[in-house]
C-alpha positions as protocol buffer text, in pm:
chain_id: "A"
residue {
  index: 1
  type: MET
  ca { x: -4516 y: -942 z: 1950 }
}
residue {
  index: 2
  type: THR
  ca { x: -4293 y: -1087 z: 1811 }
}
residue {
  index: 3
  type: THR
  ca { x: -4197 y: -1453 z: 1907 }
}
residue {
  index: 4
  type: LEU
  ca { x: -3999 y: -1764 z: 1831 }
}
residue {
  index: 5
  type: ASP
  ca { x: -4276 y: -1910 z: 1727 }
}
residue {
  index: 6
  type: ASP
  ca { x: -4337 y: -1704 z: 1446 }
}
residue {
  index: 7
  type: PHE
  ca { x: -3966 y: -1824 z: 1301 }
}
residue {
  index: 8
  type: LYS
  ca { x: -4087 y: -2185 z: 1292 }
}
residue {
  index: 9
  type: ASP
  ca { x: -4030 y: -2213 z: 935 }
}
residue {
  index: 10
  type: ILE
  ca { x: -3706 y: -2122 z: 926 }
}
residue {
  index: 11
  type: VAL
  ca { x: -3542 y: -2114 z: 1244 }
}
residue {
  index: 12
  type: ARG
  ca { x: -3339 y: -2463 z: 1428 }
}
residue {
  index: 13
  type: LEU
  ca { x: -3249 y: -2467 z: 1724 }
}
residue {
  index: 14
  type: ASP
  ca { x: -2935 y: -2626 z: 1881 }
}
residue {
  index: 15
  type: GLU
  ca { x: -2849 y: -2704 z: 1475 }
}
residue {
  index: 16
  type: PRO
  ca { x: -2490 y: -2885 z: 1431 }
}
residue {
  index: 17
  type: LEU
  ca { x: -2265 y: -2604 z: 1246 }
}
residue {
  index: 18
  type: ALA
  ca { x: -1994 y: -2902 z: 1159 }
}
residue {
  index: 19
  type: PRO
  ca { x: -2132 y: -3017 z: 853 }
}
residue {
  index: 20
  type: LEU
  ca { x: -2168 y: -2615 z: 725 }
}
residue {
  index: 21
  type: THR
  ca { x: -1784 y: -2535 z: 763 }
}
residue {
  index: 22
  type: TRP
  ca { x: -1527 y: -2649 z: 551 }
}
residue {
  index: 23
  type: LEU
  ca { x: -1311 y: -2745 z: 836 }
}
residue {
  index: 24
  type: LYS
  ca { x: -1595 y: -2961 z: 966 }
}
residue {
  index: 25
  type: VAL
  ca { x: -1566 y: -2963 z: 1324 }
}
residue {
  index: 26
  type: GLY
  ca { x: -1725 y: -2742 z: 1589 }
}
residue {
  index: 27
  type: GLY
  ca { x: -2065 y: -2724 z: 1850 }
}
residue {
  index: 28
  type: PRO
  ca { x: -2415 y: -2598 z: 1737 }
}
residue {
  index: 29
  type: ALA
  ca { x: -2561 y: -2276 z: 1737 }
}
residue {
  index: 30
  type: GLN
  ca { x: -2804 y: -2235 z: 2009 }
}
residue {
  index: 31
  type: TYR
  ca { x: -3063 y: -2030 z: 1702 }
}
residue {
  index: 32
  type: PHE
  ca { x: -3007 y: -2140 z: 1342 }
}
residue {
  index: 33
  type: PHE
  ca { x: -3199 y: -1936 z: 1099 }
}
residue {
  index: 34
  type: ALA
  ca { x: -3181 y: -1924 z: 741 }
}
residue {
  index: 35
  type: PRO
  ca { x: -3463 y: -1669 z: 618 }
}
residue {
  index: 36
  type: ARG
  ca { x: -3567 y: -1694 z: 314 }
}
residue {
  index: 37
  type: SER
  ca { x: -3640 y: -1295 z: 202 }
}
residue {
  index: 38
  type: ALA
  ca { x: -3518 y: -974 z: 255 }
}
residue {
  index: 39
  type: GLU
  ca { x: -3814 y: -907 z: 487 }
}
residue {
  index: 40
  type: GLU
  ca { x: -3779 y: -1202 z: 748 }
}
residue {
  index: 41
  type: LEU
  ca { x: -3424 y: -1146 z: 771 }
}
residue {
  index: 42
  type: GLU
  ca { x: -3489 y: -820 z: 886 }
}
residue {
  index: 43
  type: ALA
  ca { x: -3747 y: -963 z: 1146 }
}
residue {
  index: 44
  type: VAL
  ca { x: -3474 y: -1221 z: 1256 }
}
residue {
  index: 45
  type: VAL
  ca { x: -3258 y: -913 z: 1330 }
}
residue {
  index: 46
  type: LYS
  ca { x: -3506 y: -725 z: 1474 }
}
residue {
  index: 47
  type: TRP
  ca { x: -3658 y: -1018 z: 1713 }
}
residue {
  index: 48
  type: CYS
  ca { x: -3278 y: -1135 z: 1800 }
}
residue {
  index: 49
  type: ASN
  ca { x: -3216 y: -704 z: 1914 }
}
residue {
  index: 50
  type: ASP
  ca { x: -3532 y: -769 z: 2113 }
}
residue {
  index: 51
  type: GLU
  ca { x: -3387 y: -1033 z: 2288 }
}
residue {
  index: 52
  type: GLU
  ca { x: -3058 y: -900 z: 2303 }
}
residue {
  index: 53
  type: LEU
  ca { x: -2883 y: -1227 z: 2155 }
}
residue {
  index: 54
  type: PRO
  ca { x: -2588 y: -1171 z: 1971 }
}
residue {
  index: 55
  type: LEU
  ca { x: -2594 y: -1231 z: 1580 }
}
residue {
  index: 56
  type: ARG
  ca { x: -2335 y: -1393 z: 1385 }
}
residue {
  index: 57
  type: LEU
  ca { x: -2371 y: -1509 z: 990 }
}
residue {
  index: 58
  type: LEU
  ca { x: -2263 y: -1764 z: 847 }
}
residue {
  index: 59
  type: GLY
  ca { x: -2144 y: -1770 z: 465 }
}
residue {
  index: 60
  type: GLY
  ca { x: -2026 y: -2060 z: 263 }
}
residue {
  index: 61
  type: GLY
  ca { x: -1822 y: -2143 z: 622 }
}
residue {
  index: 62
  type: SER
  ca { x: -1519 y: -2149 z: 388 }
}
residue {
  index: 63
  type: ASN
  ca { x: -1284 y: -2025 z: 680 }
}
residue {
  index: 64
  type: VAL
  ca { x: -1458 y: -2010 z: 1020 }
}
residue {
  index: 65
  type: LEU
  ca { x: -1345 y: -2240 z: 1285 }
}
residue {
  index: 66
  type: VAL
  ca { x: -1618 y: -2308 z: 1510 }
}
residue {
  index: 67
  type: ARG
  ca { x: -1553 y: -2414 z: 1893 }
}
residue {
  index: 68
  type: GLU
  ca { x: -1697 y: -2712 z: 2000 }
}
residue {
  index: 69
  type: ASP
  ca { x: -1889 y: -2520 z: 2317 }
}
residue {
  index: 70
  type: GLY
  ca { x: -2030 y: -2392 z: 2024 }
}
residue {
  index: 71
  type: VAL
  ca { x: -2220 y: -2046 z: 1914 }
}
residue {
  index: 72
  type: PRO
  ca { x: -2468 y: -1888 z: 2136 }
}
residue {
  index: 73
  type: GLY
  ca { x: -2707 y: -1667 z: 2025 }
}
residue {
  index: 74
  type: ALA
  ca { x: -2846 y: -1680 z: 1668 }
}
residue {
  index: 75
  type: VAL
  ca { x: -2634 y: -1842 z: 1382 }
}
residue {
  index: 76
  type: ILE
  ca { x: -2805 y: -1656 z: 993 }
}
residue {
  index: 77
  type: GLN
  ca { x: -2763 y: -1837 z: 639 }
}
residue {
  index: 78
  type: LEU
  ca { x: -2819 y: -1681 z: 367 }
}
residue {
  index: 79
  type: THR
  ca { x: -2914 y: -1942 z: 142 }
}
residue {
  index: 80
  type: GLY
  ca { x: -3276 y: -1827 z: -14 }
}
residue {
  index: 81
  type: GLU
  ca { x: -3294 y: -1779 z: -379 }
}
residue {
  index: 82
  type: GLY
  ca { x: -3367 y: -1412 z: -333 }
}
residue {
  index: 83
  type: PHE
  ca { x: -3007 y: -1404 z: -138 }
}
residue {
  index: 84
  type: SER
  ca { x: -2790 y: -1562 z: -424 }
}
residue {
  index: 85
  type: GLN
  ca { x: -2983 y: -1445 z: -796 }
}
residue {
  index: 86
  type: ILE
  ca { x: -2723 y: -1279 z: -1036 }
}
residue {
  index: 87
  type: SER
  ca { x: -2739 y: -1072 z: -1263 }
}
residue {
  index: 88
  type: VAL
  ca { x: -2525 y: -824 z: -1598 }
}
residue {
  index: 89
  type: ASP
  ca { x: -2608 y: -558 z: -1712 }
}
residue {
  index: 90
  type: GLY
  ca { x: -2350 y: -433 z: -1911 }
}
residue {
  index: 91
  type: THR
  ca { x: -2026 y: -456 z: -1792 }
}
residue {
  index: 92
  type: THR
  ca { x: -2168 y: -407 z: -1421 }
}
residue {
  index: 93
  type: ILE
  ca { x: -2249 y: -764 z: -1240 }
}
residue {
  index: 94
  type: ARG
  ca { x: -2526 y: -743 z: -1004 }
}
residue {
  index: 95
  type: ALA
  ca { x: -2462 y: -1078 z: -717 }
}
residue {
  index: 96
  type: GLY
  ca { x: -2677 y: -1128 z: -446 }
}
residue {
  index: 97
  type: GLY
  ca { x: -2445 y: -1209 z: -82 }
}
residue {
  index: 98
  type: GLY
  ca { x: -2495 y: -1519 z: -58 }
}
residue {
  index: 99
  type: ALA
  ca { x: -2461 y: -1663 z: -424 }
}
residue {
  index: 100
  type: LEU
  ca { x: -2134 y: -1864 z: -446 }
}
residue {
  index: 101
  type: LEU
  ca { x: -1851 y: -1655 z: -535 }
}
residue {
  index: 102
  type: SER
  ca { x: -1760 y: -1971 z: -817 }
}
residue {
  index: 103
  type: ARG
  ca { x: -2082 y: -1868 z: -987 }
}
residue {
  index: 104
  type: VAL
  ca { x: -2021 y: -1524 z: -1044 }
}
residue {
  index: 105
  type: VAL
  ca { x: -1692 y: -1585 z: -1183 }
}
residue {
  index: 106
  type: SER
  ca { x: -1807 y: -1845 z: -1406 }
}
residue {
  index: 107
  type: GLN
  ca { x: -2065 y: -1577 z: -1499 }
}
residue {
  index: 108
  type: SER
  ca { x: -1867 y: -1305 z: -1580 }
}
residue {
  index: 109
  type: VAL
  ca { x: -1618 y: -1540 z: -1768 }
}
residue {
  index: 110
  type: ALA
  ca { x: -1923 y: -1630 z: -2011 }
}
residue {
  index: 111
  type: ALA
  ca { x: -2031 y: -1269 z: -2011 }
}
residue {
  index: 112
  type: LYS
  ca { x: -1634 y: -1155 z: -2172 }
}
residue {
  index: 113
  type: LEU
  ca { x: -1615 y: -953 z: -1912 }
}
residue {
  index: 114
  type: ALA
  ca { x: -1300 y: -912 z: -1723 }
}
residue {
  index: 115
  type: GLY
  ca { x: -1160 y: -914 z: -1337 }
}
residue {
  index: 116
  type: LEU
  ca { x: -1306 y: -1105 z: -1155 }
}
residue {
  index: 117
  type: GLU
  ca { x: -1144 y: -1420 z: -1296 }
}
residue {
  index: 118
  type: THR
  ca { x: -833 y: -1387 z: -1078 }
}
residue {
  index: 119
  type: LEU
  ca { x: -1058 y: -1552 z: -796 }
}
residue {
  index: 120
  type: VAL
  ca { x: -1115 y: -1868 z: -936 }
}
residue {
  index: 121
  type: GLY
  ca { x: -1054 y: -2177 z: -702 }
}
residue {
  index: 122
  type: ILE
  ca { x: -1135 y: -1897 z: -354 }
}
residue {
  index: 123
  type: PRO
  ca { x: -1429 y: -2075 z: -164 }
}
residue {
  index: 124
  type: GLY
  ca { x: -1732 y: -1912 z: -3 }
}
residue {
  index: 125
  type: THR
  ca { x: -1989 y: -1663 z: -77 }
}
residue {
  index: 126
  type: VAL
  ca { x: -1976 y: -1269 z: -229 }
}
residue {
  index: 127
  type: GLY
  ca { x: -2027 y: -1164 z: 111 }
}
residue {
  index: 128
  type: GLY
  ca { x: -1844 y: -1344 z: 302 }
}
residue {
  index: 129
  type: ALA
  ca { x: -1501 y: -1261 z: -25 }
}
residue {
  index: 130
  type: LEU
  ca { x: -1562 y: -901 z: 43 }
}
residue {
  index: 131
  type: HIS
  ca { x: -1590 y: -910 z: 429 }
}
residue {
  index: 132
  type: GLY
  ca { x: -1236 y: -1039 z: 385 }
}
residue {
  index: 133
  type: ASN
  ca { x: -1104 y: -874 z: 92 }
}
residue {
  index: 134
  type: ALA
  ca { x: -1051 y: -1235 z: -39 }
}
residue {
  index: 135
  type: GLY
  ca { x: -777 y: -1287 z: -323 }
}
residue {
  index: 136
  type: GLY
  ca { x: -477 y: -1354 z: -464 }
}
residue {
  index: 137
  type: ARG
  ca { x: -116 y: -1233 z: -610 }
}
residue {
  index: 138
  type: GLN
  ca { x: -323 y: -1122 z: -889 }
}
residue {
  index: 139
  type: GLY
  ca { x: -537 y: -872 z: -774 }
}
residue {
  index: 140
  type: ASP
  ca { x: -871 y: -930 z: -474 }
}
residue {
  index: 141
  type: ILE
  ca { x: -1197 y: -834 z: -505 }
}
residue {
  index: 142
  type: GLY
  ca { x: -1283 y: -505 z: -333 }
}
residue {
  index: 143
  type: GLN
  ca { x: -1114 y: -341 z: -688 }
}
residue {
  index: 144
  type: PHE
  ca { x: -1387 y: -397 z: -867 }
}
residue {
  index: 145
  type: VAL
  ca { x: -1642 y: -303 z: -588 }
}
residue {
  index: 146
  type: LYS
  ca { x: -1879 y: -54 z: -711 }
}
residue {
  index: 147
  type: SER
  ca { x: -2106 y: -56 z: -440 }
}
residue {
  index: 148
  type: VAL
  ca { x: -2225 y: -288 z: -156 }
}
residue {
  index: 149
  type: SER
  ca { x: -2592 y: -305 z: 14 }
}
residue {
  index: 150
  type: VAL
  ca { x: -2549 y: -349 z: 361 }
}
residue {
  index: 151
  type: LEU
  ca { x: -2791 y: -490 z: 663 }
}
residue {
  index: 152
  type: THR
  ca { x: -2625 y: -366 z: 1020 }
}
residue {
  index: 153
  type: ALA
  ca { x: -2717 y: -577 z: 1355 }
}
residue {
  index: 154
  type: LYS
  ca { x: -3000 y: -331 z: 1454 }
}
residue {
  index: 155
  type: GLY
  ca { x: -3164 y: -391 z: 1043 }
}
residue {
  index: 156
  type: GLU
  ca { x: -3036 y: -78 z: 941 }
}
residue {
  index: 157
  type: HIS
  ca { x: -3059 y: -149 z: 582 }
}
residue {
  index: 158
  type: PHE
  ca { x: -2863 y: 92 z: 316 }
}
residue {
  index: 159
  type: THR
  ca { x: -2617 y: 86 z: 66 }
}
residue {
  index: 160
  type: ARG
  ca { x: -2272 y: 216 z: 43 }
}
residue {
  index: 161
  type: THR
  ca { x: -2067 y: 354 z: -262 }
}
residue {
  index: 162
  type: GLU
  ca { x: -1720 y: 331 z: -409 }
}
residue {
  index: 163
  type: ASP
  ca { x: -1591 y: 610 z: -192 }
}
residue {
  index: 164
  type: GLU
  ca { x: -1749 y: 494 z: 181 }
}
residue {
  index: 165
  type: LEU
  ca { x: -1572 y: 231 z: 107 }
}
residue {
  index: 166
  type: SER
  ca { x: -1224 y: 64 z: 116 }
}
residue {
  index: 167
  type: PHE
  ca { x: -1010 y: -205 z: 116 }
}
residue {
  index: 168
  type: SER
  ca { x: -661 y: -330 z: 176 }
}
residue {
  index: 169
  type: TYR
  ca { x: -518 y: -708 z: 250 }
}
residue {
  index: 170
  type: ARG
  ca { x: -783 y: -942 z: 376 }
}
residue {
  index: 171
  type: ARG
  ca { x: -970 y: -621 z: 520 }
}
residue {
  index: 172
  type: SER
  ca { x: -1228 y: -377 z: 381 }
}
residue {
  index: 173
  type: SER
  ca { x: -1418 y: -118 z: 592 }
}
residue {
  index: 174
  type: ILE
  ca { x: -1769 y: -346 z: 537 }
}
residue {
  index: 175
  type: ASN
  ca { x: -1829 y: -395 z: 909 }
}
residue {
  index: 176
  type: GLU
  ca { x: -2234 y: -423 z: 905 }
}
residue {
  index: 177
  type: LEU
  ca { x: -2328 y: -707 z: 942 }
}
residue {
  index: 178
  type: CYS
  ca { x: -2475 y: -890 z: 687 }
}
residue {
  index: 179
  type: ILE
  ca { x: -2358 y: -800 z: 309 }
}
residue {
  index: 180
  type: LEU
  ca { x: -2737 y: -820 z: 114 }
}
residue {
  index: 181
  type: SER
  ca { x: -2560 y: -745 z: -269 }
}
residue {
  index: 182
  type: ALA
  ca { x: -2307 y: -539 z: -463 }
}
residue {
  index: 183
  type: GLU
  ca { x: -2207 y: -410 z: -796 }
}
residue {
  index: 184
  type: PHE
  ca { x: -1886 y: -507 z: -946 }
}
residue {
  index: 185
  type: GLN
  ca { x: -1795 y: -349 z: -1288 }
}
residue {
  index: 186
  type: LEU
  ca { x: -1518 y: -534 z: -1477 }
}
residue {
  index: 187
  type: THR
  ca { x: -1407 y: -450 z: -1840 }
}
residue {
  index: 188
  type: GLU
  ca { x: -1510 y: -586 z: -2198 }
}
residue {
  index: 189
  type: GLU
  ca { x: -1214 y: -856 z: -2248 }
}
residue {
  index: 190
  type: ASP
  ca { x: -1153 y: -1141 z: -2548 }
}
residue {
  index: 191
  type: PRO
  ca { x: -1300 y: -1410 z: -2375 }
}
residue {
  index: 192
  type: THR
  ca { x: -1023 y: -1633 z: -2542 }
}
residue {
  index: 193
  type: GLU
  ca { x: -834 y: -1426 z: -2299 }
}
residue {
  index: 194
  type: ILE
  ca { x: -970 y: -1404 z: -2030 }
}
residue {
  index: 195
  type: ASP
  ca { x: -1058 y: -1796 z: -2015 }
}
residue {
  index: 196
  type: ARG
  ca { x: -676 y: -1894 z: -2073 }
}
residue {
  index: 197
  type: ARG
  ca { x: -622 y: -1697 z: -1790 }
}
residue {
  index: 198
  type: MET
  ca { x: -847 y: -1859 z: -1516 }
}
residue {
  index: 199
  type: ARG
  ca { x: -765 y: -2209 z: -1652 }
}
residue {
  index: 200
  type: THR
  ca { x: -388 y: -2125 z: -1565 }
}
residue {
  index: 201
  type: MET
  ca { x: -408 y: -1984 z: -1231 }
}
residue {
  index: 202
  type: TRP
  ca { x: -700 y: -2277 z: -1124 }
}
residue {
  index: 203
  type: ILE
  ca { x: -422 y: -2550 z: -1309 }
}
residue {
  index: 204
  type: MET
  ca { x: -195 y: -2349 z: -1058 }
}
residue {
  index: 205
  type: LYS
  ca { x: -396 y: -2383 z: -770 }
}
residue {
  index: 206
  type: LYS
  ca { x: -521 y: -2716 z: -837 }
}
residue {
  index: 207
  type: ALA
  ca { x: -128 y: -2838 z: -820 }
}
residue {
  index: 208
  type: ALA
  ca { x: -49 y: -2646 z: -467 }
}
residue {
  index: 209
  type: GLN
  ca { x: -344 y: -2666 z: -315 }
}
residue {
  index: 210
  type: PRO
  ca { x: -531 y: -2986 z: -68 }
}
residue {
  index: 211
  type: PHE
  ca { x: -840 y: -2941 z: -282 }
}
residue {
  index: 212
  type: SER
  ca { x: -965 y: -3281 z: -231 }
}
residue {
  index: 213
  type: PHE
  ca { x: -921 y: -3232 z: 155 }
}
residue {
  index: 214
  type: GLN
  ca { x: -1096 y: -3045 z: 412 }
}
residue {
  index: 215
  type: SER
  ca { x: -940 y: -2763 z: 500 }
}
residue {
  index: 216
  type: ALA
  ca { x: -1063 y: -2356 z: 550 }
}
residue {
  index: 217
  type: GLY
  ca { x: -799 y: -2223 z: 274 }
}
residue {
  index: 218
  type: CYS
  ca { x: -515 y: -1996 z: 421 }
}
residue {
  index: 219
  type: ILE
  ca { x: -514 y: -2025 z: 757 }
}
residue {
  index: 220
  type: PHE
  ca { x: -307 y: -1679 z: 806 }
}
residue {
  index: 221
  type: LYS
  ca { x: -252 y: -1379 z: 694 }
}
residue {
  index: 222
  type: ASN
  ca { x: 62 y: -1368 z: 528 }
}
residue {
  index: 223
  type: PRO
  ca { x: 338 y: -1142 z: 677 }
}
residue {
  index: 224
  type: ARG
  ca { x: 391 y: -810 z: 471 }
}
residue {
  index: 225
  type: GLY
  ca { x: 627 y: -862 z: 188 }
}
residue {
  index: 226
  type: LEU
  ca { x: 642 y: -1282 z: 336 }
}
residue {
  index: 227
  type: SER
  ca { x: 456 y: -1571 z: 232 }
}
residue {
  index: 228
  type: ALA
  ca { x: 313 y: -1746 z: 604 }
}
residue {
  index: 229
  type: GLY
  ca { x: 376 y: -2097 z: 435 }
}
residue {
  index: 230
  type: ALA
  ca { x: 668 y: -2083 z: 318 }
}
residue {
  index: 231
  type: LEU
  ca { x: 780 y: -1947 z: 691 }
}
residue {
  index: 232
  type: ILE
  ca { x: 562 y: -2225 z: 808 }
}
residue {
  index: 233
  type: GLU
  ca { x: 743 y: -2453 z: 586 }
}
residue {
  index: 234
  type: GLN
  ca { x: 1121 y: -2333 z: 634 }
}
residue {
  index: 235
  type: ALA
  ca { x: 1046 y: -2455 z: 1037 }
}
residue {
  index: 236
  type: GLY
  ca { x: 980 y: -2764 z: 978 }
}
residue {
  index: 237
  type: LEU
  ca { x: 617 y: -2834 z: 1027 }
}
residue {
  index: 238
  type: LYS
  ca { x: 462 y: -2933 z: 705 }
}
residue {
  index: 239
  type: ALA
  ca { x: 320 y: -3257 z: 747 }
}
residue {
  index: 240
  type: THR
  ca { x: 258 y: -3176 z: 1182 }
}
residue {
  index: 241
  type: ARG
  ca { x: -9 y: -3360 z: 1299 }
}
residue {
  index: 242
  type: ILE
  ca { x: -190 y: -3283 z: 1649 }
}
residue {
  index: 243
  type: GLY
  ca { x: -559 y: -3512 z: 1680 }
}
residue {
  index: 244
  type: ALA
  ca { x: -685 y: -3620 z: 1352 }
}
residue {
  index: 245
  type: CYS
  ca { x: -576 y: -3260 z: 1278 }
}
residue {
  index: 246
  type: GLU
  ca { x: -267 y: -3179 z: 1040 }
}
residue {
  index: 247
  type: VAL
  ca { x: -76 y: -2923 z: 854 }
}
residue {
  index: 248
  type: SER
  ca { x: -84 y: -3029 z: 500 }
}
residue {
  index: 249
  type: ASP
  ca { x: 225 y: -3169 z: 304 }
}
residue {
  index: 250
  type: ARG
  ca { x: 95 y: -2970 z: -39 }
}
residue {
  index: 251
  type: HIS
  ca { x: 79 y: -2654 z: 119 }
}
residue {
  index: 252
  type: ALA
  ca { x: 214 y: -2539 z: 479 }
}
residue {
  index: 253
  type: ASN
  ca { x: -52 y: -2292 z: 469 }
}
residue {
  index: 254
  type: PHE
  ca { x: -367 y: -2500 z: 514 }
}
residue {
  index: 255
  type: ILE
  ca { x: -477 y: -2725 z: 777 }
}
residue {
  index: 256
  type: VAL
  ca { x: -661 y: -3024 z: 671 }
}
residue {
  index: 257
  type: THR
  ca { x: -894 y: -3197 z: 907 }
}
residue {
  index: 258
  type: HIS
  ca { x: -968 y: -3637 z: 907 }
}
residue {
  index: 259
  type: GLU
  ca { x: -1239 y: -3850 z: 1054 }
}
residue {
  index: 260
  type: GLY
  ca { x: -1257 y: -3736 z: 1408 }
}
residue {
  index: 261
  type: ALA
  ca { x: -1118 y: -3350 z: 1411 }
}
residue {
  index: 262
  type: THR
  ca { x: -1136 y: -3150 z: 1687 }
}
residue {
  index: 263
  type: SER
  ca { x: -1179 y: -2730 z: 1648 }
}
residue {
  index: 264
  type: ALA
  ca { x: -991 y: -2851 z: 1991 }
}
residue {
  index: 265
  type: ASP
  ca { x: -697 y: -3023 z: 1777 }
}
residue {
  index: 266
  type: VAL
  ca { x: -691 y: -2753 z: 1442 }
}
residue {
  index: 267
  type: LEU
  ca { x: -622 y: -2459 z: 1755 }
}
residue {
  index: 268
  type: ARG
  ca { x: -332 y: -2659 z: 1920 }
}
residue {
  index: 269
  type: LEU
  ca { x: -260 y: -2711 z: 1597 }
}
residue {
  index: 270
  type: ILE
  ca { x: -227 y: -2312 z: 1519 }
}
residue {
  index: 271
  type: ASP
  ca { x: -83 y: -2290 z: 1891 }
}
residue {
  index: 272
  type: LEU
  ca { x: 167 y: -2446 z: 1739 }
}
residue {
  index: 273
  type: ILE
  ca { x: 251 y: -2344 z: 1471 }
}
residue {
  index: 274
  type: ARG
  ca { x: 233 y: -1932 z: 1590 }
}
residue {
  index: 275
  type: SER
  ca { x: 512 y: -2025 z: 1846 }
}
residue {
  index: 276
  type: GLN
  ca { x: 715 y: -2209 z: 1683 }
}
residue {
  index: 277
  type: ILE
  ca { x: 726 y: -1940 z: 1356 }
}
residue {
  index: 278
  type: HIS
  ca { x: 816 y: -1666 z: 1649 }
}
residue {
  index: 279
  type: ASP
  ca { x: 1114 y: -1895 z: 1784 }
}
residue {
  index: 280
  type: THR
  ca { x: 1187 y: -1948 z: 1438 }
}
residue {
  index: 281
  type: HIS
  ca { x: 1104 y: -1658 z: 1233 }
}
residue {
  index: 282
  type: GLY
  ca { x: 1048 y: -1408 z: 1528 }
}
residue {
  index: 283
  type: ILE
  ca { x: 730 y: -1288 z: 1356 }
}
residue {
  index: 284
  type: GLU
  ca { x: 374 y: -1323 z: 1504 }
}
residue {
  index: 285
  type: LEU
  ca { x: 164 y: -1475 z: 1271 }
}
residue {
  index: 286
  type: GLU
  ca { x: -190 y: -1343 z: 1216 }
}
residue {
  index: 287
  type: LEU
  ca { x: -470 y: -1584 z: 1140 }
}
residue {
  index: 288
  type: GLU
  ca { x: -681 y: -1555 z: 859 }
}
residue {
  index: 289
  type: ILE
  ca { x: -1028 y: -1729 z: 971 }
}
residue {
  index: 290
  type: ASP
  ca { x: -1247 y: -1711 z: 1184 }
}
residue {
  index: 291
  type: VAL
  ca { x: -1258 y: -1814 z: 1517 }
}
residue {
  index: 292
  type: TRP
  ca { x: -1574 y: -1854 z: 1710 }
}
């Protein structure tokens, strides 16, 4: 029978999660697993099921807010090399769910393949990007997906192809525990033009977003036909501060944290913004980040 001792090389108890998230706040995970292979991952999932422990998957930590009480049960992060492989075959790129999206973008551009360059500057992993259909005005990651290999919370492993997947604004139909890998169908194009588009988008994002501060990216989804950042700015909330966190004075849909910030500060600021936007515009803002 499998016991926790069998995972002594890949598990840590009461592991602080704040250093693993972009906001740098929040409490610990009861059990934190860093499996090195798909076999170890499946064994961890099976053990958690046997122990009736809740399971969460942590990607790059770029759009997660962890509460101060921490996370009961198990948190899994796919940091092993086996989960971050990237390969190119013709116009298809295959990437592990734990691969950094930035690496996939740069390798696709290097291979003279167009499409993913529109995602430049978006943080996190391939798995996280697919789960939330990351993207911007120029396109989303979902439009390039050919297939996705997943692992369910019950430890079942299967592949979902294009006709089994659907993507919409910051949503996908991929609701399994873990994205192991994905294939993207891209197109060949003049590398000079691809690089020009990527550089232009990167310059625009650097000018508009607070990359030099701790943040989780956009906090709220854009209401249909509107900009959440513009609504927050119009409500006079730029630079509004609670505790050691504040609404960015560069982009109002970003919350940045400073030394001494807590997740409680962030949640109070989120509540204030939502209340003000409702009172000012009659709109209910929906979170883009996950709150654990």
